[in-house]
Structure formats: C-alpha cells, structure tokens
VEXDREN-2710 file (C-alpha; in Angstrom, 1 decimal):
% VEXDREN-2710
k/r/px/py/pz
1/MET/-27.3/-15.7/0.8
2/GLU/-29.0/-13.0/2.1
3/GLU/-25.4/-12.4/4.3
4/GLU/-23.7/-13.7/0.9
5/ARG/-25.0/-10.9/-1.3
6/ARG/-23.9/-7.9/1.0
7/TRP/-20.6/-8.7/0.9
8/SER/-18.3/-6.9/-1.6
9/TRP/-15.9/-8.8/-3.6
10/TRP/-12.7/-6.5/-1.9
11/GLN/-14.5/-7.3/1.6
12/ARG/-13.4/-10.7/1.3
13/ALA/-10.2/-9.7/-1.6
14/VAL/-5.9/-10.2/-0.6
15/ILE/-4.4/-7.7/-2.1
16/TYR/-1.0/-7.5/-3.9
17/HIS/0.6/-5.0/-4.3
18/ILE/3.4/-5.4/-7.0
19/TYR/6.9/-2.7/-7.7
20/PRO/6.1/-3.1/-11.7
21/ARG/10.1/-2.2/-12.2
22/SER/10.8/-5.3/-10.6
23/PHE/8.3/-8.2/-10.8
24/ALA/9.2/-10.1/-14.4
25/ASP/11.2/-8.4/-17.2
26/SER/9.2/-10.3/-20.2
27/ASN/11.9/-7.9/-23.1
28/GLY/15.2/-8.5/-21.2
29/ASP/15.7/-4.4/-21.2
30/GLY/16.2/-5.5/-17.2
31/VAL/13.0/-3.4/-15.8
32/GLY/10.1/-5.3/-15.2
33/ASP/7.0/-5.0/-17.5
34/LEU/3.2/-5.2/-17.9
35/GLU/3.4/-8.3/-20.1
36/GLY/6.1/-9.7/-17.4
37/ILE/3.7/-9.2/-14.8
38/ARG/0.7/-10.9/-17.7
39/ARG/3.2/-14.1/-17.5
40/LYS/2.8/-14.8/-14.3
41/LEU/-0.5/-14.3/-13.2
42/ASP/0.0/-18.1/-13.0
43/TYR/1.3/-17.9/-10.3
44/LEU/-0.7/-15.2/-8.7
45/THR/-4.1/-17.8/-9.0
46/TRP/-1.7/-20.1/-7.6
47/LEU/-0.3/-18.3/-4.6
48/GLY/-4.5/-17.1/-3.5
49/VAL/-4.4/-13.4/-4.4
50/ASP/-8.1/-12.1/-5.5
51/ALA/-6.9/-8.4/-7.2
52/LEU/-3.4/-6.9/-7.6
53/TRP/-2.0/-3.4/-7.4
54/LEU/0.2/-2.1/-9.6
55/SER/2.8/1.1/-9.0
56/PRO/1.5/3.8/-11.4
57/ILE/2.7/2.9/-15.4
58/PHE/1.0/5.7/-16.7
59/ARG/3.2/7.8/-19.3
60/SER/6.1/9.9/-17.2
61/PRO/9.7/11.2/-17.9
62/MET/10.7/8.8/-14.3
63/ALA/11.7/11.7/-12.5
64/ASP/10.0/9.5/-9.6
65/PHE/9.5/6.6/-11.3
66/GLY/6.0/7.0/-12.6
67/TYR/5.1/9.2/-10.0
68/ASP/5.5/12.2/-12.6
69/ILE/2.7/11.4/-14.8
70/SER/3.0/13.2/-17.8
71/ASP/-0.1/11.4/-19.7
72/TYR/-2.8/9.5/-18.1
73/LEU/-4.6/8.5/-20.4
74/ASP/-1.5/5.6/-21.5
75/VAL/0.9/3.3/-20.9
76/ASP/4.6/4.4/-20.3
77/PRO/7.2/2.6/-22.7
78/THR/9.0/0.8/-19.9
79/PHE/6.1/-1.4/-19.3
80/GLY/4.6/-1.5/-22.6
81/THR/1.6/-0.4/-24.2
82/LEU/-2.5/0.1/-23.8
83/GLU/-2.7/-3.3/-25.6
84/ASP/-0.4/-4.5/-23.2
85/LEU/-2.6/-3.3/-20.4
86/ASP/-6.0/-4.8/-21.6
87/ARG/-4.3/-7.9/-22.2
88/LEU/-2.9/-8.9/-18.9
89/ILE/-7.0/-7.3/-17.6
90/ALA/-8.7/-9.7/-19.5
91/ASP/-6.4/-12.2/-18.7
92/ALA/-6.6/-11.4/-14.8
93/HIS/-10.2/-11.1/-15.8
94/ALA/-10.2/-15.0/-16.7
95/ARG/-8.2/-15.7/-13.8
96/GLY/-11.0/-14.2/-11.5
97/ILE/-7.9/-11.3/-10.3
98/ARG/-9.1/-8.5/-10.3
99/VAL/-6.3/-5.2/-11.4
100/ILE/-5.9/-1.9/-9.3
101/LEU/-4.3/1.0/-10.5
102/ASP/-2.6/4.0/-9.5
103/PHE/-3.8/6.8/-9.5
104/VAL/-1.3/10.5/-9.0
105/PRO/-4.0/13.8/-8.9
106/ASN/-1.7/15.9/-5.9
107/HIS/0.8/16.5/-9.0
108/THR/1.6/15.7/-12.6
109/SER/4.9/16.0/-14.1
110/ASP/6.0/19.0/-15.4
111/GLN/6.0/18.2/-18.7
112/HIS/2.6/17.5/-18.5
113/PRO/1.2/19.1/-21.7
114/TRP/-0.9/20.6/-18.9
115/PHE/1.9/22.4/-17.3
116/ILE/4.0/23.6/-20.4
117/GLU/0.5/25.6/-21.1
118/SER/0.1/26.9/-17.1
119/ARG/4.4/27.7/-17.0
120/SER/3.9/29.5/-20.4
121/HIS/2.4/32.7/-19.8
122/ARG/0.8/33.9/-17.0
123/ASP/-2.6/34.9/-19.0
124/ASN/-2.5/31.1/-20.6
125/PRO/-6.2/29.5/-19.4
126/ARG/-4.2/26.8/-18.2
127/ARG/-2.1/29.2/-15.9
128/ASP/-4.7/29.0/-12.7
129/TRP/-5.1/24.5/-13.8
130/TYR/-1.5/24.7/-11.2
131/ILE/-0.9/26.4/-7.6
132/TRP/1.3/29.9/-8.9
133/ALA/2.2/31.9/-6.3
134/ASP/4.4/35.7/-6.3
135/PRO/7.3/36.1/-4.6
136/ALA/7.6/37.5/-0.7
137/PRO/8.2/41.5/-1.1
138/ASP/12.7/39.8/0.0
139/GLY/12.0/37.7/-3.7
140/GLY/11.8/34.5/-2.1
141/PRO/9.5/32.0/-1.9
142/PRO/5.9/33.0/-1.0
143/ASN/5.9/31.1/2.3
144/ASN/7.2/28.2/4.7
145/TRP/6.4/25.6/3.2
146/ARG/8.6/22.7/2.8
147/SER/8.6/19.8/-0.2
148/VAL/8.3/15.9/1.6
149/PHE/11.6/15.7/-0.6
150/GLY/13.9/18.4/1.0
151/GLY/14.0/22.3/0.8
152/SER/10.9/24.6/-0.3
153/ALA/8.2/23.6/-1.5
154/TRP/8.3/26.0/-4.0
155/LYS/10.1/26.6/-7.5
156/PHE/11.2/30.3/-9.5
157/ASP/10.1/30.4/-12.6
158/THR/11.8/32.8/-14.4
159/ALA/10.2/33.2/-17.4
160/THR/6.8/34.4/-15.9
161/GLY/8.3/36.0/-12.7
162/GLN/6.4/33.6/-10.3
163/TYR/6.1/30.2/-8.0
164/TYR/4.9/27.0/-8.4
165/LEU/3.9/24.4/-5.8
166/HIS/5.3/21.3/-5.5
167/THR/4.8/19.0/-2.4
168/PHE/7.5/16.3/-3.8
169/LEU/9.7/16.5/-6.4
170/GLU/10.5/20.0/-9.1
171/GLU/9.4/18.0/-11.7
172/GLN/6.1/16.7/-10.0
173/PRO/4.2/20.7/-10.0
174/ASP/1.3/20.6/-7.8
175/LEU/-2.6/20.8/-9.4
176/ASN/-4.8/23.3/-8.1
177/TRP/-7.8/21.1/-7.2
178/ARG/-9.2/24.3/-6.4
179/ASN/-10.0/25.2/-9.8
180/PRO/-13.1/23.2/-11.5
181/GLU/-11.8/22.5/-14.7
182/VAL/-8.9/20.0/-13.2
183/GLN/-10.6/18.8/-10.7
184/ALA/-14.1/17.8/-13.9
185/ALA/-10.3/16.4/-16.0
186/MET/-9.2/14.4/-13.3
187/LEU/-12.5/12.7/-12.9
188/ASP/-12.7/12.0/-17.0
189/VAL/-9.4/9.9/-16.2
190/LEU/-11.2/8.3/-13.7
191/ARG/-14.2/7.3/-15.8
192/PHE/-11.4/6.3/-19.2
193/TRP/-9.8/3.5/-17.3
194/PHE/-13.2/2.6/-15.6
195/ALA/-14.7/1.9/-18.7
196/ARG/-11.4/-0.4/-20.0
197/GLY/-12.4/-2.4/-17.1
198/VAL/-10.0/-1.1/-14.6
199/ASP/-11.4/-2.5/-10.8
200/GLY/-10.2/0.1/-8.4
201/PHE/-7.2/2.7/-7.9
202/ARG/-4.8/3.5/-5.3
203/LEU/-5.3/7.5/-4.6
204/ASP/-1.5/8.3/-4.2
205/ALA/-1.0/11.1/-1.6
206/ILE/-4.2/11.8/-1.5
207/TRP/-4.2/14.1/2.5
208/PHE/-2.2/16.5/0.5
209/LEU/-4.7/17.0/-1.9
210/ILE/-6.1/20.6/-1.2
211/LYS/-3.6/24.0/0.3
212/ASP/-4.9/26.2/2.3
213/ALA/-5.9/29.2/-0.2
214/GLU/-4.6/31.6/1.9
215/LEU/-1.2/30.5/1.3
216/ARG/-0.9/31.2/5.7
217/ASP/3.0/29.7/7.4
218/ASN/2.9/26.1/8.5
219/PRO/3.1/26.1/12.4
220/VAL/6.4/25.2/13.3
221/ASP/6.1/20.9/15.7
222/PRO/7.8/22.2/18.9
223/ASP/8.0/17.8/19.3
224/TYR/10.8/18.4/16.4
225/THR/14.4/16.8/16.8
226/PRO/17.0/17.5/14.9
227/ASP/17.4/13.9/13.5
228/GLN/14.0/13.8/12.1
229/PRO/13.9/15.2/7.9
230/ALA/13.9/18.4/7.7
231/TYR/9.8/18.3/6.7
232/ARG/8.9/17.5/10.1
233/GLU/10.0/20.5/11.6
234/LEU/6.9/22.7/10.3
235/LEU/3.4/20.7/11.3
236/PRO/1.5/21.1/7.8
237/VAL/-1.5/22.2/9.2
238/TYR/-2.4/24.6/5.8
239/THR/-0.9/21.7/3.1
240/SER/-2.1/18.4/4.0
241/ASP/-5.8/16.9/5.9
242/ARG/-7.2/20.1/4.4
243/PRO/-11.1/19.7/5.0
244/GLU/-12.2/20.5/1.5
245/VAL/-10.5/16.8/0.3
246/HIS/-13.3/15.6/1.9
247/ASP/-15.2/17.2/-1.1
248/ILE/-13.7/16.4/-3.9
249/LEU/-13.2/12.0/-2.7
250/ALA/-17.3/12.1/-2.1
251/ARG/-17.1/13.4/-6.1
252/MET/-14.4/10.4/-6.9
253/ARG/-16.6/8.0/-5.4
254/GLN/-20.0/9.1/-6.8
255/VAL/-18.0/8.3/-9.7
256/ALA/-16.4/4.9/-9.4
257/ASP/-20.3/3.7/-8.0
258/ALA/-21.2/5.1/-11.0
259/PHE/-19.7/2.0/-12.6
260/GLY/-20.4/-0.8/-10.2
261/GLU/-18.9/-2.5/-7.7
262/ARG/-15.0/-0.6/-8.2
263/LEU/-12.5/0.2/-5.6
264/LEU/-11.0/3.0/-4.0
265/ILE/-7.8/3.2/-2.1
266/GLY/-6.7/6.4/-0.4
267/GLU/-2.6/7.0/0.8
268/ILE/-3.2/8.7/3.8
269/TYR/-0.7/8.5/6.9
270/LEU/-2.4/10.0/9.5
271/PRO/-2.9/9.9/13.1
272/ILE/-5.5/6.4/13.2
273/GLY/-8.7/9.7/14.8
274/ARG/-8.0/11.3/11.2
275/LEU/-8.1/8.0/9.2
276/VAL/-10.7/7.2/10.0
277/THR/-12.8/10.1/8.5
278/TYR/-11.9/9.0/4.8
279/TYR/-13.7/6.9/4.3
280/GLY/-16.8/9.9/5.1
281/CYS/-20.0/9.5/6.4
282/ARG/-23.3/7.0/6.0
283/HIS/-25.2/9.7/3.3
284/ARG/-21.9/10.7/1.9
285/ARG/-19.7/7.3/1.3
286/GLU/-15.7/9.0/0.3
287/LEU/-13.0/6.1/0.7
288/HIS/-13.3/2.3/0.1
289/LEU/-10.7/1.4/2.5
290/PRO/-8.4/4.7/4.1
291/PHE/-4.8/2.5/3.9
292/ASN/-3.9/1.6/7.5
293/PHE/-0.2/1.8/8.0
294/GLN/-0.3/0.5/12.0
295/LEU/1.2/-2.9/11.2
296/MET/4.4/-1.0/9.3
297/LEU/5.0/1.8/12.9
298/VAL/3.9/0.7/15.5
299/PRO/6.8/-1.1/17.7
300/TRP/6.1/-4.7/17.1
301/GLU/4.7/-5.6/20.7
302/ALA/2.3/-7.7/21.4
303/GLN/0.7/-5.3/23.5
304/ARG/0.9/-2.6/21.3
305/ILE/-0.2/-3.7/18.6
306/ALA/-3.9/-5.2/20.2
307/ALA/-4.0/-1.5/21.8
308/ALA/-3.3/0.0/17.9
309/ILE/-6.0/-2.2/16.6
310/ASP/-8.5/-2.1/18.9
311/THR/-8.4/1.7/19.0
312/TYR/-8.9/1.1/15.4
313/GLU/-11.5/-1.5/15.7
314/ALA/-13.9/1.4/17.8
315/LEU/-13.2/3.9/15.3
316/LEU/-14.8/2.5/12.6
317/GLY/-18.2/3.3/11.9
318/PRO/-21.0/0.6/10.8
319/ASP/-20.2/1.4/7.1
320/ASP/-16.6/1.1/7.4
321/TRP/-14.1/-1.7/6.6
322/PRO/-10.8/-2.4/7.5
323/ASN/-7.5/-3.0/5.8
324/TRP/-3.8/-4.0/6.9
325/VAL/-0.6/-3.6/4.8
326/LEU/3.0/-4.9/6.4
327/SER/5.1/-3.2/3.9
328/ASN/5.0/-1.4/0.6
329/HIS/7.0/0.5/-2.1
330/ASP/8.4/3.3/0.4
331/ARG/9.1/2.1/3.4
332/PRO/11.0/-0.5/5.0
333/ARG/10.2/-4.6/4.6
334/VAL/9.1/-6.6/6.9
335/ALA/11.5/-9.0/7.5
336/THR/14.3/-6.2/7.7
337/ARG/11.7/-4.7/10.6
338/ILE/11.1/-7.5/12.4
339/GLY/13.3/-10.4/11.2
340/GLU/12.0/-13.5/9.4
341/GLU/10.8/-15.4/11.8
342/GLN/8.5/-12.7/13.1
343/ALA/8.0/-12.4/9.6
344/ARG/6.3/-15.3/9.7
345/VAL/4.4/-14.3/12.8
346/ALA/2.9/-11.1/11.0
347/ALA/1.7/-12.9/7.9
348/LEU/-0.6/-15.1/10.1
349/LEU/-1.5/-11.1/12.2
350/LEU/-2.2/-9.6/8.2
351/LEU/-4.0/-12.7/6.9
352/THR/-6.4/-12.9/10.5
353/LEU/-7.5/-9.7/11.5
354/ARG/-10.9/-8.2/10.2
355/GLY/-10.5/-6.6/7.3
356/THR/-9.0/-6.7/3.6
357/PRO/-5.5/-6.9/3.9
358/THR/-2.2/-6.0/1.2
359/ILE/0.7/-8.8/0.4
360/TYR/3.7/-6.3/-1.2
361/TYR/5.0/-8.4/-3.5
362/GLY/8.4/-10.9/-2.2
363/ASP/6.8/-10.9/1.5
364/GLU/5.6/-13.8/0.8
365/LEU/9.0/-15.3/0.0
366/GLY/10.4/-13.0/3.4
367/LEU/12.2/-10.7/0.8
368/ALA/14.2/-8.5/3.0
369/ASP/15.7/-4.7/2.1
370/VAL/18.4/-5.3/-1.0
371/PRO/21.6/-3.2/0.7
372/ILE/22.7/-1.0/-2.5
373/PRO/25.6/0.2/-3.6
374/PRO/25.6/4.3/-4.3
375/ASP/26.9/3.9/-8.1
376/ARG/23.8/1.4/-8.2
377/ARG/20.9/4.0/-6.4
378/ARG/18.3/5.4/-8.5
379/ASP/15.5/6.9/-6.6
380/PRO/16.3/10.8/-6.6
381/LEU/15.6/10.7/-2.6
382/GLU/18.9/10.1/-2.9
383/HIS/20.0/13.4/-3.8
384/THR/17.5/15.2/-2.6
385/ILE/17.2/14.5/1.2
386/GLY/20.5/12.4/1.2
387/PRO/22.8/9.1/1.2
388/GLY/21.0/6.1/2.9
389/ALA/17.3/7.7/2.1
390/GLY/16.0/6.1/-1.1
391/ARG/13.5/3.9/-1.2
392/ASP/15.1/1.6/-2.8
393/PRO/16.1/-1.5/-1.0
394/CYS/12.3/-2.1/-0.7
395/ARG/12.0/-2.5/-4.7
396/THR/14.6/-4.6/-5.9
397/PRO/13.8/-7.7/-8.5
398/MET/11.2/-10.4/-7.4
399/PRO/13.8/-13.4/-7.5
400/TRP/11.6/-15.8/-9.4
401/ASP/14.4/-19.3/-9.7
402/THR/17.8/-19.2/-9.4
403/SER/19.4/-19.2/-12.9
404/PRO/21.3/-16.0/-13.8
405/TYR/19.1/-12.9/-12.7
406/ALA/17.0/-14.9/-11.3
407/GLY/14.8/-15.6/-13.1
408/PHE/13.7/-12.1/-13.5
409/SER/15.5/-11.0/-17.0
410/THR/17.9/-12.1/-18.8
411/VAL/20.4/-9.5/-18.6
412/GLU/20.8/-7.3/-15.6
413/PRO/18.1/-6.0/-13.5
414/TRP/17.8/-2.3/-12.8
415/LEU/18.1/-2.9/-9.3
416/PRO/20.2/-5.4/-7.6
417/LEU/18.4/-8.6/-7.0
418/ASN/18.7/-10.3/-3.1
419/PRO/22.7/-12.2/-2.5
420/ASP/21.1/-15.2/-1.4
421/TYR/18.8/-15.4/-4.6
422/PRO/19.7/-18.9/-5.4
423/LYS/18.0/-20.2/-1.9
424/ARG/15.1/-17.5/-1.6
425/ASN/12.9/-18.0/-4.6
426/VAL/9.7/-18.8/-5.8
427/ALA/11.3/-22.3/-7.5
428/VAL/12.3/-23.1/-4.3
429/GLN/10.3/-22.5/-1.6
430/ARG/7.3/-23.6/-3.7
431/ASP/8.6/-27.4/-3.4
432/ASP/9.4/-26.6/0.4
433/PRO/6.0/-27.8/2.5
434/ARG/7.4/-25.7/5.0
435/SER/8.6/-22.7/3.6
436/MET/7.2/-19.3/4.4
437/LEU/5.7/-19.3/0.8
438/SER/3.9/-22.2/1.2
439/LEU/2.8/-20.7/4.9
440/TYR/1.0/-17.6/2.8
441/ARG/-0.3/-20.4/0.7
442/GLN/-2.3/-22.3/3.4
443/LEU/-3.3/-18.9/4.6
444/LEU/-4.8/-17.6/1.8
445/ILE/-6.3/-21.4/1.0
446/LEU/-7.7/-21.1/4.4
447/ARG/-8.4/-17.3/4.4
448/ARG/-10.9/-18.6/1.5
449/ALA/-12.3/-21.7/2.9
450/GLU/-13.1/-19.7/6.7
451/PRO/-16.3/-17.2/5.9
452/ALA/-14.5/-16.5/9.6
453/LEU/-11.6/-15.5/8.4
454/ALA/-12.6/-13.6/5.7
455/ILE/-15.9/-11.7/7.0
456/GLY/-16.5/-12.4/10.3
457/SER/-16.0/-10.6/13.8
458/TYR/-13.2/-9.8/16.0
459/ARG/-13.2/-10.0/19.1
460/PRO/-9.8/-9.5/21.8
461/VAL/-9.2/-12.2/23.9
462/SER/-5.3/-11.8/25.8
463/ALA/-2.3/-9.6/25.1
464/THR/0.9/-9.5/27.6
465/ARG/3.9/-8.3/26.6
466/ASP/4.8/-11.2/24.0
467/LEU/1.3/-12.9/23.5
468/LEU/-1.4/-12.2/21.7
469/ALA/-4.7/-13.5/20.9
470/TYR/-8.5/-13.1/19.2
471/LEU/-11.0/-15.0/18.2
472/ARG/-12.4/-14.1/14.5
473/GLU/-16.3/-15.5/14.5
474/ALA/-18.9/-16.0/11.4
475/ALA/-22.2/-18.6/12.0
476/GLY/-21.5/-20.1/14.7
477/ARG/-18.0/-21.2/13.6
478/ARG/-15.6/-19.9/16.2
479/LEU/-11.7/-19.5/15.4
480/LEU/-8.9/-18.6/18.3
481/VAL/-5.6/-16.8/16.4
482/ALA/-2.5/-17.2/19.1
483/LEU/0.4/-15.3/18.5
484/ASP/3.8/-15.8/20.2
485/PHE/6.1/-12.0/19.1
486/GLY/8.8/-13.2/21.4
487/GLY/11.5/-15.9/21.3
488/ARG/10.5/-17.9/24.0
489/GLU/7.5/-20.4/24.3
490/GLN/4.7/-19.3/26.2
491/VAL/1.1/-20.6/27.2
492/PHE/-1.4/-19.5/26.4
493/THR/-5.3/-20.3/28.6
494/THR/-8.5/-18.4/29.5
495/THR/-11.5/-19.1/30.9
496/ARG/-13.9/-16.7/29.2
497/PHE/-14.1/-20.1/26.9
498/THR/-13.9/-23.5/27.1
499/LEU/-10.5/-23.9/24.9
500/HIS/-11.0/-26.8/23.1
501/GLY/-10.4/-27.7/19.3
502/ARG/-7.9/-28.2/16.5
503/ILE/-5.1/-26.7/15.5
504/LEU/-6.2/-25.9/11.8
505/LEU/-2.4/-24.4/10.7
506/SER/0.7/-22.9/13.0
507/THR/3.4/-21.6/11.2
508/HIS/6.1/-23.7/11.2
509/LEU/3.6/-25.6/9.3
510/ASP/3.6/-28.7/11.5
511/ARG/1.1/-29.3/14.0
512/ALA/-2.7/-28.9/11.5
513/GLY/-4.8/-31.7/13.4
514/GLU/-3.4/-31.2/16.6
515/MET/-5.8/-31.3/18.7
516/VAL/-6.0/-28.9/21.5
517/SER/-7.4/-28.8/25.4
518/GLY/-6.7/-26.6/28.5
519/SER/-4.1/-24.7/27.4
520/LEU/-3.0/-23.9/23.6
521/HIS/1.6/-24.0/24.1
522/LEU/2.9/-21.8/21.8
523/ARG/6.4/-22.8/20.1
524/PRO/8.9/-18.8/19.8
525/ASN/8.3/-17.0/17.8
526/GLU/5.0/-19.5/16.5
527/GLY/1.6/-17.9/15.7
528/CYS/-1.6/-20.9/15.4
529/ILE/-5.1/-20.5/14.1
530/VAL/-7.7/-23.3/16.8
531/ALA/-11.1/-24.6/14.9
532/LEU/-13.0/-24.5/18.4
533/ALA/-15.7/-26.6/19.5
534/ALA/-19.5/-26.0/18.9
535/HIS/-20.3/-25.0/22.0
END
C-alpha cells in the first residue's frame, strides 16, 4: 500500500487530447462544442482514457481559433456556456475522468478589455500590462524580433505612437509578465478554474513567457537555410527560454499545489536538455509534465528512437516523471508521418514507455491528415506564412459512424471530413476486433491491469536499424516490449535474460497467449508485449 499511495493520478493516467471544434457537434452548426464532448464521455470511458485535455474554449474572437482569448473566465458561445462546462466536468468526474483545460498565458486577444485599456493612452494604468516600445530612430520596429507566424513581432499603434509586441498574430499582443499585477491577475485565473473543479492546465507556448528587458536584437542563426520559415533566420535567445520564466512557473506550481493533486503541463519546443529544466529542482518544483515531443520530431528509425529515449531517461531527475506524445493539433498526424502500419507500432510504443502518454483524438482510428481545398482552409497561417502552412489537415472532424457527416454533425462541418470516413470511423472499428481502435483499447486495458506498464521501471535491451526492445518491470513482473520498425520480418534474441514467456498482445491482435521461448519472431511492422516467466 505504501508504494501505491506515492503515485499521483496523472502519473498513472492516459491523457486524451480533444480539439473541441472537431470532436462532436451537438447543436447542428457544424462546429464541435462542450455538449458534444459530454455526450461522448461513454465512448471515452469505453476506450479507457483517464483525462481529457481540451484545446482552448474560453471567450475569443477566434483570430487563432481560441488561442486569442478575450475573457479567461468565460466560455466562448461557439462551444456553449459556463454551465455546459460545469456539466461536462461533473459528468466526466462521475466516470473517473479528469478534465484539463488549455491556458494561454503569453498573450491575450487584442479585444481583451486589458489590451483595449492598455492601448487607449500611454498613461493608462494597464499600459504596462503589455510590451510597448518606441520606434527605432528610423521609425521602424524597436528591434529585429520576428513573429512565429511570419513578419515582424511588432505592430505600430498610430493612436499612441508606439509599437506593441506580438510573438504570434498581431491580434495576439504579448502580456508583460514582468509586471506583478499581470502575474497576480493570471494566477487568479488559475485559482478560479481550480476552484470550479478543473484538474489541470496545459500551458500554451510557455517558453515564450518572458522577453529580454533590454529588447536586444536576436542573433542570426548561422545554420539557417532559405527553405526554412523566416522566423528561424534568427536565434530567439532574447525572446524565449529566458531564466525568469522559471520563477513564474514556480509560482504557478504553488497555486496548483494549494488545490491538491492538480496538474500543470507545458508546451515547450526546446532541445531535451533545456526541456527538462522546466521540471524545476527538488526544492522548487515547476511543471509536472513539460511536454516531450521527441516521438513527433525524431526520424522514425529504431536506433534514433532508442537514443532519444535513453537520453531523455538519463536527463530526468529522481522527482521528474516522463511523458510522451505522438501527435497534436499543430503537427501532421502520426499516420501521415509514418504510415498506418507503423502507426500501430507507434501506438504500442507510446502506451508502453515509462511515463504519461497523450493520445490525440482520432489517432486511435488511424486518422491521417485530410487534404483541405484552398476555399475551405481556415488556419490564419495560410495567410501569414503562406499556402500549405496551415494546420487544418490535422484538425478535421472526428468520424463517428457511416451516416452523412460521419455522425459529427447534421450539417456540413467547419472542415472537411476524412474521405475514407465510411470505413474509418468509430462505429465500424468498434465492431472489428483487429482494428486500430481495438488495438488502442486493448493497450489501455493492459496498461491499467499491469503496474509494470503504468509505473514500472524502464530498461533498454536492444536497438538495431529496425528493431527496438526494452523491459518494463514492477513488483517482480517483467514485460518485454519488442517493436519492428521495418517492412521485413525480425527475430529477437538476447543473452541478457532468459527469453521465455507468453505474448500478451501483438499489434496485429492475433497472438495473445502464444508461448515464446528462446526467440521472438516479429512480422513486418509488428510489435509485441511478452510477459516473461518468473526468474
């Protein structure tokens, strides 16, 4: 019992990431909403997830589909009402499912009352709530800082004669987190939602939170090539990953801890050695889970993946808990990146590595990116960066059944459905015992039943060009995970332990119970979990 009590819910949990516009439409307007999510809770319970993370649902003009917030304390009518969110949280909790919201602390909408006040006059009390600067001597922007979404990060305000900073769209002015009043107001936002029953937050773009106080120019990246986005021409040393960010995260952690077992996840695209600093130290904790995106970014080769896992594990401190992600709302889906056959292998990898995994909605169906005709594209990046830069293809509606509009809505959805939805949907795959959906569900059942998978130790065993193998162990129970990353058969053998046991699960879902002795034969694109005999 002592060992059981030391594991927090989020360490054992599997998180399910929902893009609310695209999950389920309850009111027939073609856009997903909170009531739609609530009505699908039974599906999520059946699937076996432990927590939902919702991309932003706060009030917003939707210049960036909710990442431009005009009121942090209310729900946007697109998604419903505050009462709808309360019902969703209550019904999720009744099923043992936690609810994580998306908090966007770096910037607000330019329609937020704070910014409207800030830009009204240079002497307004909220002027310093945002980052304003005088023009350069030539009248241009104060420095060379670039927007992630293209162009200068500075927008001139003719009424007050200064520029304001926007790391993303010009409709998303950056808050000045050096201002204690800003910090106090934003920490109160966290308290408001924690008091309302929210179990945690994913913190958007958290590594951008503090900028250089002297507004120094960013240096040129000597490795930049013209095929890269223009933002990458400069190294963002003065606009991201500043040391003061850690002070703010420590304060956020104190707020979360005051409410019990609440979770803080951080979106951070940094090299792994920098990423792990966002856990904080033993005496000053910061994020519970700085998102680890390596499985989305590292080339899909067994040895490269093995090296990434080993490096990450070696960098983690004794109080740090790992986490893994395969897809999200900003990057191509895993089935698009590596193909559907390897996406099954990736599912087994995600759900058997040590740490907390996050599943992106639709990945459990093998959903791929959907081609979007030019006249249906909605992402502002199509205009700020250029055609094809948008993230719409990985944000398309969840296909539920074979009915018109795939059971997502009763009308044409806001983005096109996957063309193969008559065959790739929840209803069809739920009835197929070997479908991708069945694989995910069986993995989640197994993960919940096996402490070795949920909380056990990780030990690498082997990595060749196409084969990766490792052990998970807890309380004397040893599980071997072996993954074939290639299109040809592999035979796994080892002298490090006696290979004798029984297959618990194959990605093909047709070998459970098969005995293994001496060697494990893997078919092309197959992964297996083997319960090793006691030694």
